[in-house]
C-alpha positions as a printed NumPy array, in Angstrom:
array([[-36.091,  15.09 ,  74.352],
       [-36.025,  18.539,  72.738],
       [-32.525,  17.846,  71.46 ],
       [-33.714,  14.62 ,  69.859],
       [-36.589,  16.426,  68.134],
       [-34.212,  19.066,  66.792],
       [-31.868,  16.358,  65.498],
       [-34.812,  14.507,  63.906],
       [-36.059,  17.669,  62.147],
       [-32.54 ,  18.417,  60.922],
       [-32.275,  14.873,  59.514],
       [-35.627,  15.23 ,  57.72 ],
       [-34.44 ,  18.55 ,  56.245],
       [-31.369,  16.822,  54.856],
       [-33.414,  13.941,  53.422],
       [-36.237,  15.981,  51.882],
       [-34.422,  19.15 ,  50.831],
       [-30.859,  18.127,  50.073],
       [-31.268,  14.553,  48.802],
       [-34.231,  15.193,  46.425],
       [-31.681,  16.46 ,  43.926],
       [-30.482,  12.858,  43.645],
       [-33.387,  12.145,  41.324],
       [-32.348,  15.077,  39.17 ],
       [-28.695,  14.121,  39.434],
       [-29.443,  10.655,  38.099],
       [-30.643,  12.379,  34.916],
       [-27.719,  14.824,  34.853],
       [-26.273,  14.127,  31.412],
       [-24.09 ,  16.28 ,  29.236],
       [-23.02 ,  16.469,  25.622],
       [-19.472,  17.541,  24.704],
       [-18.079,  18.967,  21.49 ],
       [-14.66 ,  20.279,  20.466],
       [-13.794,  23.125,  18.132],
       [-10.225,  23.079,  16.861],
       [ -8.785,  26.287,  15.427],
       [ -5.373,  27.13 ,  14.057],
       [ -3.669,  29.935,  12.229],
       [ -4.179,  29.204,   8.551],
       [ -1.197,  28.968,   6.28 ],
       [ -1.483,  29.292,   2.508],
       [  1.169,  26.61 ,   2.068],
       [ -0.258,  24.252,   4.658],
       [  0.485,  20.648,   3.698],
       [ -1.867,  17.704,   3.731],
       [  0.357,  15.986,   6.284],
       [ -0.443,  18.811,   8.755],
       [ -4.144,  18.136,   8.261],
       [ -3.6  ,  14.426,   8.853],
       [ -1.688,  15.069,  12.085],
       [ -4.423,  17.422,  13.32 ],
       [ -7.014,  14.762,  12.552],
       [ -5.011,  12.344,  14.709],
       [ -4.93 ,  14.988,  17.462],
       [ -8.714,  15.377,  17.412],
       [ -9.093,  11.586,  17.566],
       [ -6.835,  11.428,  20.629],
       [ -8.667,  14.279,  22.357],
       [-12.033,  12.62 ,  21.794],
       [-10.793,   9.596,  23.725],
       [-10.629,  11.686,  26.932],
       [-13.202,  11.183,  29.679],
       [-15.183,  14.316,  28.893],
       [-16.   ,  12.849,  25.456],
       [-15.863,   9.103,  25.978],
       [-18.207,   9.208,  29.022],
       [-20.625,  11.89 ,  27.873],
       [-23.534,   9.434,  27.687],
       [-23.08 ,   8.521,  31.346],
       [-24.572,  10.611,  34.129],
       [-22.381,  12.642,  36.507],
       [-23.127,  13.236,  40.159],
       [-22.856,  17.019,  40.213],
       [-21.739,  20.122,  38.375],
       [-18.574,  20.165,  40.461],
       [-17.727,  16.634,  39.294],
       [-18.259,  17.719,  35.7  ],
       [-15.986,  20.757,  36.096],
       [-13.29 ,  18.633,  37.733],
       [-13.484,  16.165,  34.842],
       [-13.183,  18.989,  32.307],
       [-10.266,  20.591,  34.163],
       [ -8.324,  17.317,  34.261],
       [ -8.948,  16.727,  30.559],
       [ -7.885,  20.287,  29.707],
       [ -4.501,  19.521,  31.284],
       [ -4.215,  16.408,  29.124],
       [ -5.222,  18.433,  26.039],
       [ -2.318,  20.787,  26.71 ],
       [  0.03 ,  17.801,  26.954],
       [ -1.237,  16.403,  23.648],
       [ -1.105,  19.727,  21.788],
       [  2.448,  20.278,  23.033],
       [  3.426,  16.805,  21.868],
       [  1.962,  17.66 ,  18.462],
       [  4.162,  20.785,  18.242],
       [  1.542,  23.428,  19.172],
       [  3.294,  24.837,  22.245],
       [  1.268,  28.069,  22.349],
       [ -2.112,  26.34 ,  22.199],
       [ -4.912,  27.773,  24.378],
       [ -7.8  ,  25.587,  25.585],
       [-11.016,  26.999,  27.062],
       [-14.364,  25.496,  27.954],
       [-17.915,  26.716,  28.326],
       [-20.887,  24.993,  29.993],
       [-24.332,  25.773,  28.6  ],
       [-27.111,  24.99 ,  31.122],
       [-30.068,  26.431,  29.212],
       [-31.324,  22.9  ,  28.527],
       [-32.423,  21.421,  31.858],
       [-32.32 ,  17.845,  30.58 ],
       [-28.863,  17.862,  29.015],
       [-25.987,  20.217,  29.738],
       [-23.814,  21.187,  26.765],
       [-20.04 ,  21.341,  27.148],
       [-18.066,  23.213,  24.506],
       [-14.272,  23.034,  24.432],
       [-12.401,  25.513,  22.231],
       [ -8.79 ,  24.715,  21.433],
       [ -6.846,  27.4  ,  19.585],
       [ -3.751,  25.578,  18.361],
       [ -1.998,  28.694,  17.171],
       [  0.987,  28.067,  14.932],
       [  2.955,  24.856,  14.851],
       [  6.483,  25.513,  16.098],
       [  9.459,  25.039,  13.801],
       [ 12.368,  22.822,  14.736],
       [ 15.855,  24.282,  15.028],
       [ 19.039,  22.341,  15.682],
       [ 22.074,  22.914,  17.856],
       [ 24.284,  19.904,  17.072],
       [ 27.581,  18.805,  18.557],
       [ 29.597,  15.671,  17.806],
       [ 31.678,  14.496,  20.751],
       [ 35.444,  14.427,  20.205],
       [ 35.294,  15.256,  16.451],
       [ 37.099,  17.977,  14.496],
       [ 35.498,  21.08 ,  12.956],
       [ 35.325,  19.621,   9.434],
       [ 33.366,  16.617,  10.696],
       [ 31.007,  18.884,  12.634],
       [ 30.398,  21.168,   9.663],
       [ 29.844,  18.394,   7.101],
       [ 27.314,  16.491,   9.182],
       [ 25.536,  19.63 ,  10.366],
       [ 25.016,  20.761,   6.757],
       [ 23.766,  17.294,   5.871],
       [ 21.149,  17.429,   8.628],
       [ 20.134,  21.015,   7.865],
       [ 18.706,  19.808,   4.533],
       [ 16.533,  17.255,   6.354],
       [ 15.606,  19.735,   9.077],
       [ 13.523,  21.852,   6.681],
       [ 10.97 ,  19.031,   6.417],
       [ 10.445,  18.746,  10.173],
       [  8.463,  20.664,  12.761],
       [  8.548,  20.482,  16.531],
       [  6.175,  17.634,  17.396],
       [  7.578,  14.967,  19.688],
       [  7.27 ,  12.287,  17.   ],
       [  9.114,  14.442,  14.463],
       [ 11.88 ,  15.259,  16.95 ],
       [ 12.331,  11.565,  17.775],
       [ 12.34 ,  10.686,  14.074],
       [ 14.857,  13.441,  13.313],
       [ 17.206,  12.103,  15.989],
       [ 16.946,   8.672,  14.327],
       [ 17.964,  10.275,  11.026],
       [ 20.968,  11.913,  12.692],
       [ 22.06 ,   8.53 ,  14.057],
       [ 21.367,   6.738,  10.773],
       [ 23.499,   9.226,   8.825],
       [ 26.422,   8.155,  10.974],
       [ 25.541,   4.478,  10.56 ],
       [ 25.713,   4.948,   6.78 ],
       [ 29.308,   6.148,   7.125],
       [ 30.798,   3.295,   9.112],
       [ 29.8  ,   4.207,  12.685],
       [ 27.787,   1.136,  13.659],
       [ 26.75 ,   2.232,  17.163],
       [ 26.496,   6.026,  17.719],
       [ 25.201,   7.115,  21.102],
       [ 23.355,  10.195,  22.319],
       [ 25.133,  11.975,  25.154],
       [ 22.662,  14.822,  25.552],
       [ 19.28 ,  15.765,  24.077],
       [ 17.305,  18.742,  25.32 ],
       [ 14.564,  20.842,  23.768],
       [ 14.244,  24.554,  24.534],
       [ 11.033,  26.352,  23.579],
       [ 11.207,  29.923,  22.223],
       [  7.62 ,  31.21 ,  22.409],
       [  8.416,  34.539,  20.739],
       [  9.988,  33.012,  17.605],
       [  7.643,  29.99 ,  17.655],
       [ 10.614,  27.64 ,  17.605],
       [ 11.813,  24.555,  19.437],
       [ 15.598,  24.299,  19.657],
       [ 16.952,  20.766,  19.836],
       [ 20.302,  20.632,  21.63 ],
       [ 21.851,  17.353,  20.564],
       [ 25.234,  15.895,  21.428],
       [ 26.221,  12.604,  19.776],
       [ 29.208,  10.34 ,  20.216],
       [ 29.716,   8.647,  16.792],
       [ 31.709,   5.848,  18.365],
       [ 34.103,   3.577,  16.495],
       [ 34.246,   3.449,  12.715],
       [ 34.21 ,  -0.133,  11.44 ],
       [ 34.247,  -2.229,   8.261],
       [ 32.268,  -5.334,   7.317],
       [ 33.911,  -8.646,   8.205],
       [ 32.564, -12.187,   7.7  ],
       [ 28.855, -13.014,   8.002],
       [ 27.823, -15.596,  10.6  ],
       [ 24.645, -17.383,   9.536],
       [ 22.32 , -19.028,  12.041],
       [ 19.58 , -20.798,  10.082],
       [ 17.629, -24.039,   9.933],
       [ 19.32 , -27.105,   8.354],
       [ 16.98 , -27.415,   5.337],
       [ 18.264, -24.259,   3.611],
       [ 21.391, -23.926,   1.489],
       [ 23.703, -21.395,   3.157],
       [ 24.909, -20.128,  -0.22 ],
       [ 21.343, -19.075,  -1.07 ],
       [ 21.462, -16.767,   1.962],
       [ 24.943, -15.426,   1.182],
       [ 23.899, -14.574,  -2.372],
       [ 21.355, -12.114,  -0.961],
       [ 23.869, -10.182,   1.133],
       [ 24.299,  -6.661,  -0.258],
       [ 27.596,  -5.669,   1.368],
       [ 31.059,  -6.98 ,   0.58 ],
       [ 33.745,  -7.974,   3.051],
       [ 36.068,  -5.046,   3.78 ],
       [ 33.528,  -2.354,   2.871],
       [ 32.716,   0.49 ,   5.226],
       [ 29.789,  -0.348,   7.5  ],
       [ 26.502,   0.937,   6.06 ],
       [ 23.189,   0.424,   7.871],
       [ 21.227,   0.757,   4.604],
       [ 23.043,  -2.271,   3.172],
       [ 22.175,  -4.17 ,   6.336],
       [ 18.495,  -3.214,   5.995],
       [ 18.459,  -4.05 ,   2.256],
       [ 19.913,  -7.474,   2.988],
       [ 17.198,  -8.137,   5.557],
       [ 14.558,  -6.961,   3.055],
       [ 15.969,  -9.255,   0.342],
       [ 15.703, -12.245,   2.665],
       [ 12.153, -11.307,   3.759],
       [ 10.997, -10.967,   0.152],
       [ 11.905, -14.583,  -0.558],
       [  8.892, -15.492,   1.651],
       [ 10.867, -18.454,   2.971],
       [ 11.768, -17.026,   6.365],
       [  9.38 , -16.263,   9.23 ],
       [ 11.899, -14.117,  11.089],
       [ 14.915, -12.296,   9.699],
       [ 17.409, -10.539,  11.961],
       [ 20.614,  -8.988,  10.598],
       [ 22.827,  -7.26 ,  13.173],
       [ 26.5  ,  -6.48 ,  13.89 ],
       [ 28.345,  -8.656,  16.391],
       [ 29.694,  -5.852,  18.589],
       [ 31.445,  -8.332,  20.908],
       [ 33.716,  -9.662,  18.161],
       [ 35.341,  -6.522,  16.68 ],
       [ 38.962,  -7.121,  15.693],
       [ 41.047,  -4.265,  14.237],
       [ 37.938,  -2.231,  13.223],
       [ 36.484,  -5.275,  11.431],
       [ 33.001,  -6.202,  12.627],
       [ 31.325,  -9.566,  11.898],
       [ 27.623,  -9.64 ,  11.029],
       [ 25.092, -12.11 ,  12.431],
       [ 22.187, -13.283,  10.252],
       [ 19.527, -15.156,  12.223],
       [ 16.743, -16.868,  10.27 ],
       [ 13.796, -19.025,  11.237],
       [ 11.712, -20.992,   8.762],
       [  8.334, -19.827,   7.512],
       [  5.619, -22.397,   6.966],
       [  6.893, -24.36 ,   4.005],
       [  3.526, -24.478,   2.254],
       [  1.636, -21.324,   1.38 ],
       [ -1.93 , -20.964,   0.054],
       [ -3.14 , -17.855,  -1.741],
       [ -6.855, -17.401,  -2.497],
       [ -8.084, -14.763,  -4.934],
       [-11.677, -13.748,  -5.738],
       [-12.975, -11.362,  -8.377],
       [-16.662, -10.443,  -8.515],
       [-17.215,  -9.256, -12.068],
       [-20.214,  -7.724, -13.791],
       [-20.545,  -9.431, -17.169],
       [-23.015,  -8.726, -19.94 ],
       [-24.804, -11.603, -21.703],
       [-22.848, -12.937, -24.675],
       [-23.926, -15.309, -27.411],
       [-21.364, -16.675, -29.837],
       [-22.093, -18.945, -32.764],
       [-20.963, -22.492, -33.473],
       [-18.622, -24.195, -30.989],
       [-18.142, -21.114, -28.829],
       [-21.863, -20.675, -28.19 ],
       [-22.295, -19.979, -24.467],
       [-24.023, -17.663, -22.087],
       [-22.542, -15.942, -19.12 ],
       [-24.595, -14.515, -16.296],
       [-24.625, -10.804, -15.743],
       [-22.68 , -11.45 , -12.559],
       [-19.903, -13.973, -12.068],
       [-17.166, -14.829,  -9.593],
       [-13.69 , -15.755, -10.718],
       [-11.889, -17.799,  -8.059],
       [ -8.17 , -18.599,  -8.007],
       [ -6.354, -20.936,  -5.627],
       [ -2.556, -21.114,  -5.565],
       [ -0.548, -23.608,  -3.527],
       [  3.172, -22.929,  -3.183],
       [  5.903, -25.118,  -1.759],
       [  8.592, -22.688,  -0.566],
       [ 12.187, -23.902,  -0.466],
       [ 11.046, -27.014,  -2.321],
       [ 14.505, -28.596,  -2.769],
       [ 16.564, -26.763,  -0.148],
       [ 17.917, -24.03 ,  -2.413],
       [ 15.145, -21.465,  -2.088],
       [ 13.07 , -22.883,  -4.946],
       [  9.333, -22.258,  -5.213],
       [  7.045, -24.851,  -6.745],
       [  3.514, -23.549,  -7.383],
       [  0.262, -25.038,  -8.615],
       [ -2.682, -22.779,  -9.43 ],
       [ -6.246, -23.463, -10.475],
       [ -8.798, -20.898, -11.578],
       [-12.478, -21.259, -12.364],
       [-15.669, -19.306, -12.928],
       [-19.135, -20.54 , -11.863],
       [-21.263, -20.002, -14.963],
       [-24.595, -20.816, -16.52 ],
       [-23.265, -22.542, -19.618],
       [-24.146, -24.522, -22.704],
       [-22.156, -27.246, -24.474],
       [-20.739, -28.435, -21.115],
       [-18.015, -25.823, -21.095],
       [-16.822, -23.457, -18.419],
       [-13.917, -21.117, -17.785],
       [-10.857, -22.67 , -16.178],
       [ -7.101, -22.345, -15.887],
       [ -4.36 , -24.698, -14.718],
       [ -0.85 , -23.473, -14.089],
       [  2.371, -25.042, -12.815],
       [  5.54 , -23.04 , -12.214],
       [  8.983, -23.642, -10.765],
       [ 11.187, -20.758,  -9.677],
       [ 14.897, -21.525,  -9.201],
       [ 17.274, -18.901,  -7.758],
       [ 20.992, -18.561,  -8.515],
       [ 20.821, -20.762, -11.595],
       [ 23.316, -18.923, -13.807],
       [ 24.519, -15.893, -11.858],
       [ 24.425, -14.812,  -8.242],
       [ 20.951, -13.537,  -7.296],
       [ 19.36 , -14.429, -10.626],
       [ 16.08 , -16.347, -10.845],
       [ 14.794, -18.611, -13.619],
       [ 11.079, -19.429, -13.68 ],
       [  9.527, -22.179, -15.8  ],
       [  5.766, -22.129, -16.3  ],
       [  3.234, -24.343, -18.091],
       [ -0.41 , -23.299, -18.26 ],
       [ -3.669, -24.198, -19.964],
       [ -6.499, -21.681, -19.983],
       [-10.022, -21.296, -21.336],
       [-11.775, -17.932, -20.962],
       [-15.037, -16.394, -22.021],
       [-14.37 , -12.676, -21.679],
       [-16.497,  -9.664, -22.533],
       [-14.968,  -9.594, -26.018],
       [-14.057, -13.111, -27.072],
       [-13.85 , -16.784, -26.209],
       [-10.272, -18.02 , -25.967],
       [ -8.319, -21.231, -25.496],
       [ -4.633, -20.871, -24.743],
       [ -1.74 , -23.275, -24.101],
       [  1.402, -21.577, -22.825],
       [  5.001, -22.591, -22.155],
       [  7.309, -19.905, -20.784],
       [ 10.796, -19.448, -19.39 ],
       [ 11.572, -16.173, -17.608],
       [ 14.948, -14.93 , -16.42 ],
       [ 15.411, -12.268, -13.718],
       [ 18.726, -10.675, -12.844],
       [ 19.481,  -7.655, -10.601],
       [ 21.824,  -5.398, -12.553],
       [ 22.145,  -3.182,  -9.484],
       [ 20.632,  -3.118,  -6.018],
       [ 17.493,  -1.31 ,  -7.266],
       [ 17.561,  -2.264, -10.957],
       [ 16.136,  -5.576, -12.186],
       [ 16.27 ,  -7.079, -15.685],
       [ 13.606,  -9.52 , -16.872],
       [ 13.623, -11.408, -20.165],
       [ 12.687, -14.797, -21.55 ],
       [ 10.248, -16.33 , -23.981],
       [  6.61 , -17.472, -24.235],
       [  5.306, -19.978, -26.752],
       [  1.519, -19.819, -27.11 ],
       [ -1.059, -21.845, -28.997],
       [ -4.268, -19.819, -29.338],
       [ -7.849, -20.246, -30.456],
       [ -9.895, -17.029, -30.384],
       [-13.575, -16.71 , -31.326],
       [-15.993, -13.788, -31.061],
       [-18.993, -12.199, -32.718],
       [-18.765, -12.867, -36.468],
       [-18.556,  -9.119, -37.068],
       [-14.846,  -9.437, -36.265],
       [-14.265, -12.188, -38.857],
       [-16.076, -10.944, -41.955],
       [-12.915, -11.082, -44.055],
       [-12.489, -14.819, -43.421],
       [ -9.394, -14.585, -41.244],
       [ -8.494, -17.649, -39.178],
       [ -9.29 , -17.925, -35.511],
       [ -6.342, -20.169, -34.711],
       [ -2.811, -18.861, -34.524],
       [  0.436, -19.443, -32.654],
       [  2.931, -16.924, -31.374],
       [  6.342, -16.545, -29.786],
       [  6.645, -13.646, -27.335],
       [ 10.05 , -12.286, -26.264],
       [  9.867,  -9.585, -23.54 ],
       [ 12.633,  -7.377, -22.174],
       [ 11.759,  -5.472, -19.007],
       [ 13.719,  -3.12 , -16.746],
       [ 12.377,  -2.431, -13.247],
       [ 13.83 ,   0.331, -11.091],
       [ 12.395,  -0.269,  -7.624],
       [ 12.992,   2.101,  -4.708],
       [  9.986,   0.988,  -2.661],
       [ 10.518,  -0.408,   0.822],
       [  8.409,  -3.576,   0.533],
       [  7.4  ,  -5.969,  -2.219],
       [  3.775,  -6.641,  -1.203],
       [  3.083,  -3.654,   1.046],
       [  5.043,  -0.572,  -0.061],
       [  4.655,   2.449,   2.221],
       [  7.34 ,   4.698,   0.722],
       [  9.415,   5.055,  -2.416],
       [  8.686,   4.69 ,  -6.1  ],
       [  8.856,   2.071,  -8.823],
       [  9.415,   2.487, -12.583],
       [  9.098,  -0.336, -15.092],
       [  9.669,  -0.302, -18.854],
       [  8.809,  -3.326, -20.965],
       [  9.386,  -3.96 , -24.647],
       [  7.941,  -7.102, -26.241],
       [  8.261,  -8.57 , -29.704],
       [  5.491, -10.986, -30.67 ],
       [  6.069, -13.249, -33.691],
       [  2.768, -14.534, -35.117],
       [  1.97 , -17.543, -37.297],
       [ -1.351, -17.977, -39.184],
       [ -2.457, -14.429, -38.29 ],
       [ -2.914, -11.269, -40.371],
       [  0.343,  -9.829, -39.031],
       [  3.755, -11.477, -38.867],
       [  4.816,  -9.605, -35.757],
       [  3.658,  -7.073, -33.177],
       [  5.876,  -4.757, -31.119],
       [  4.631,  -3.423, -27.791],
       [  6.014,  -0.952, -25.267],
       [  4.682,  -0.44 , -21.736],
       [  5.844,   1.986, -19.072],
       [  4.524,   2.155, -15.512],
       [  5.268,   4.454, -12.575],
       [  4.036,   4.021,  -8.998],
       [  4.695,   6.199,  -5.962],
       [  4.009,   5.801,  -2.233],
       [  4.086,   8.593,   0.333],
       [  3.573,   8.343,   4.114],
       [  1.892,  11.34 ,   5.767],
       [  3.227,  10.442,   9.212],
       [  6.309,   8.855,  10.728],
       [  4.376,   5.79 ,  11.903],
       [  3.113,   5.273,   8.314],
       [ -0.517,   5.027,   9.356],
       [ -1.713,   7.046,   6.36 ],
       [ -0.309,   6.268,   2.92 ],
       [ -1.   ,   7.935,  -0.413],
       [ -0.312,   5.591,  -3.336],
       [ -0.366,   6.574,  -6.997],
       [  0.104,   4.531, -10.151],
       [  0.104,   5.525, -13.828],
       [  0.645,   3.221, -16.801],
       [  0.981,   3.756, -20.541],
       [  0.592,   0.775, -22.882],
       [  1.073,   0.861, -26.635],
       [  1.313,  -1.381, -29.695],
       [  3.913,   0.145, -31.969],
       [  3.256,  -1.547, -35.334],
       [  0.178,  -2.836, -37.136],
       [ -3.371,  -1.591, -37.724],
       [ -6.103,  -2.229, -35.197],
       [ -8.108,  -4.46 , -37.587],
       [ -5.114,  -6.763, -38.149],
       [ -4.239,  -7.26 , -34.481],
       [ -5.756, -10.428, -32.931],
       [ -8.54 ,  -9.654, -30.441],
       [ -6.639, -11.085, -27.475],
       [ -3.514,  -9.029, -28.259],
       [ -5.311,  -5.682, -28.362],
       [ -5.185,  -3.274, -25.43 ],
       [ -8.218,  -2.995, -23.143],
       [ -8.864,  -1.397, -19.767],
       [-10.86 ,  -2.461, -16.731],
       [-10.486,  -5.263, -14.208],
       [ -8.817,  -5.989, -10.894],
       [ -5.461,  -4.372, -11.769],
       [ -6.87 ,  -1.573, -13.907],
       [ -9.974,   0.622, -13.51 ],
       [-11.526,  -1.533, -10.811],
       [-15.119,  -0.287, -11.112],
       [-15.433,  -1.854, -14.57 ],
       [-15.26 ,  -5.511, -15.513],
       [-12.234,  -6.801, -17.409],
       [-11.985,  -5.133, -20.857],
       [-15.096,  -3.023, -20.246],
       [-13.457,   0.374, -19.526],
       [-13.168,   0.587, -23.29 ],
       [-15.201,   2.151, -26.107],
       [-17.891,  -0.14 , -27.534],
       [-18.667,  -0.869, -31.186],
       [-21.869,   0.853, -32.241],
       [-24.764,  -1.543, -32.686],
       [-22.895,  -4.528, -31.228],
       [-21.886,  -3.405, -27.708],
       [-18.628,  -5.351, -27.906],
       [-15.359,  -3.648, -26.863],
       [-13.195,  -2.729, -29.833],
       [ -9.925,  -2.583, -27.956],
       [ -7.138,  -0.283, -29.076],
       [ -3.437,   0.158, -29.773],
       [ -2.667,   2.277, -26.708],
       [ -4.062,   3.196, -23.313],
       [ -3.421,   5.486, -20.368],
       [ -4.46 ,   4.371, -16.895],
       [ -4.058,   5.734, -13.381],
       [ -4.889,   4.537,  -9.868],
       [ -5.022,   6.466,  -6.592],
       [ -5.361,   5.098,  -3.074],
       [ -5.365,   6.59 ,   0.41 ],
       [ -4.714,   3.795,   2.893],
       [ -5.505,   4.556,   6.523],
       [ -4.365,   2.032,   9.109],
       [ -6.99 ,   1.788,  11.853],
       [ -5.295,  -0.97 ,  13.863],
       [ -2.278,  -3.221,  13.743],
       [ -4.144,  -5.714,  11.55 ],
       [ -6.588,  -3.622,   9.48 ],
       [ -6.608,  -0.602,   7.191],
       [ -9.309,   1.234,   5.262],
       [ -8.738,   2.391,   1.683],
       [-10.311,   5.02 ,  -0.536],
       [ -9.633,   4.453,  -4.239],
       [-10.097,   6.337,  -7.479],
       [ -9.133,   4.924, -10.899],
       [ -9.304,   6.122, -14.487],
       [ -8.486,   4.842, -17.972],
       [ -8.773,   5.746, -21.629],
       [ -8.077,   3.594, -24.688],
       [ -6.736,   5.221, -27.876],
       [ -6.097,   4.317, -31.538],
       [ -9.185,   2.164, -32.006],
       [-10.49 ,   3.572, -35.311],
       [-11.249,   0.798, -37.8  ],
       [-11.062,   1.086, -41.577],
       [-14.404,  -0.756, -41.778],
       [-17.677,   1.168, -41.472],
       [-19.371,  -1.624, -39.531],
       [-16.694,  -1.439, -36.784],
       [-17.161,   2.192, -35.774],
       [-16.992,   2.853, -32.047],
       [-18.755,   5.195, -29.686],
       [-17.148,   8.519, -28.864],
       [-13.9  ,   8.045, -26.971],
       [-14.022,   9.05 , -23.324],
       [-12.353,   8.544, -19.98 ],
       [-13.664,   5.809, -17.71 ],
       [-13.561,   6.585, -13.975],
       [-14.379,   4.494, -10.934],
       [-14.269,   5.008,  -7.205],
       [-14.624,   2.747,  -4.198],
       [-13.503,   1.578,  -0.792],
       [-11.279,  -1.239,   0.362],
       [-10.12 ,  -3.181,   3.39 ],
       [ -6.613,  -4.47 ,   4.056],
       [ -5.873,  -7.29 ,   6.488],
       [ -2.165,  -7.505,   7.293],
       [ -0.526, -10.905,   7.585],
       [  3.129, -11.884,   8.002],
       [  3.351, -12.566,   4.27 ],
       [  1.604,  -9.397,   3.126],
       [ -1.749,  -7.606,   3.166],
       [ -4.9  ,  -9.321,   1.929],
       [ -6.776,  -6.737,  -0.109],
       [-10.534,  -6.539,  -0.531],
       [-11.825,  -3.781,  -2.84 ],
       [-15.377,  -2.703,  -3.669],
       [-15.329,  -0.464,  -6.745],
       [-18.174,   1.403,  -8.473],
       [-18.195,   2.751, -12.038],
       [-18.871,   6.425, -12.682],
       [-21.126,   7.247, -15.654],
       [-22.263,   3.635, -15.831],
       [-23.616,   2.488, -19.21 ],
       [-27.081,   1.001, -18.901],
       [-27.219,  -2.686, -19.761],
       [-23.437,  -2.924, -20.111],
       [-21.708,  -2.059, -16.828],
       [-22.381,  -3.669, -13.482],
       [-23.145,  -1.555, -10.422],
       [-20.135,  -2.908,  -8.53 ],
       [-16.937,  -4.907,  -8.886],
       [-15.368,  -6.891,  -6.022],
       [-11.706,  -7.932,  -5.764],
       [ -9.82 , -10.016,  -3.186],
       [ -6.129, -10.884,  -3.55 ],
       [ -2.774, -10.966,  -1.738],
       [ -0.699,  -7.785,  -1.794],
       [ -1.524,  -4.168,  -2.563],
       [ -3.007,  -3.323,  -5.959],
       [  0.242,  -1.567,  -6.968]])
């Protein structure tokens, strides 16, 4: 009986003195924070900052951070959780190239309701990458030449796991550009030197057999002309194998937008006397493609006299729908129909519209050339003028080299342009016709047509415009544009894109140039925070854009991929229009200035290309003239 009483008292002690903490433990919450330190370097690059940001994001996915709003059972459980996560932090910092990183934690219990966990991670210095390279069964000259080639690339790399893996790919690709189609790694080891802050990559590679291109075996669907595919092959039979020519061929076929899947690979089972056949496997994309574009535009109220009298709301939406029949006749042709319209509050039963039909035919005259025929009818009420335009054009494209494209052709236009009568005081006609002959050279080293993530693009365009029933007989224009894309990381999650364009009219005075042929800035492919033509100096007393004979524009974007399908974009644009001084006193403009806009965007990635949605806001907005925001939606990146 005594033993039972003792046992009962012991049980009560456990229940009332040990278990009461359960109530407190149910409220045992903690808050975690991380402080990341590193040895500062005066020449630290932005890519280092991006990689460290990725590291912080990964660390914050650990249990100590992701479950901080959930209660823990005890202090011991919390310490165990922290200790396990500290081990993972070491793994992640080592993978990022910080092999001497030190992680410590501190638990602050001064607040009885919520414990504070502080984790300090001193990254130290990112280790450099050194190379000890050996090519299996190759002479000294081969070893020396390839080692020197890789030493140049090595300077750009540090010792993170991703960079080491990417560097090994470069070493293999260098061999694949010199005829070795299938090099293999015999040994790869990394030794860490903590004193010198270096990681030494010991790499042994067997280059394998050197081969030359043989015939191309095409496996495609029956509705496509095989010659259309062969015309887009970069290599020639008998040439030394080059992986870049294989990749360029695949890119050429993808850019036709006809194929859903493109696979170009060597047939390693059919090598005969160092000649290797290539296999090109293609599956058909959906034959019909629809592209929808939207532009939300801030428009000021406009009143024109006589037949062009109309009013436009301060806000309007321009919608464009394009239907394309890819591979229309079996030879890679594209037949497109487009319609464009603007919901407006109008008078005289008129509204903005556009109809356009185009046919693109490849390989018409030469191999790889493209001829495009286009007929369009358009009616626009812009911020400067009201315009009717009928257009017939023929454009010819021909690749002079792999990266160099020539464009030329001709446009015949029938125009009617009306505006505020201040522009027509001298009695000049509003109707005129013109013939436009452009010549354009495009040097394109980007890696994708609609979604470039690396490389640059330069275009130069000269146009001669012959006018009839206008003040001038001809106008000469010259445009040059440069765009550049840079990836901050090997996975190309963060891209910096830059574009700058210079446009100029070479001959003629500003007063004699038709309103629709003058140079303006603003709109979906210009300074996006301003409506079309509105990033331009206004005429004093009229608030109509004067236009100019030249302009300088730039665009900047930082695109950050947040998932496989989506990316966020920060954008900053600027423009300035020059040579807009009139000889008439009543056409004097406000003081010339730069127009800047900033904004954010979203990209949704499809098989065809990214769908872009941009929200742009003008800086130094003019009251009563500029809208608070512009909205753009279209297929493909802005530049």
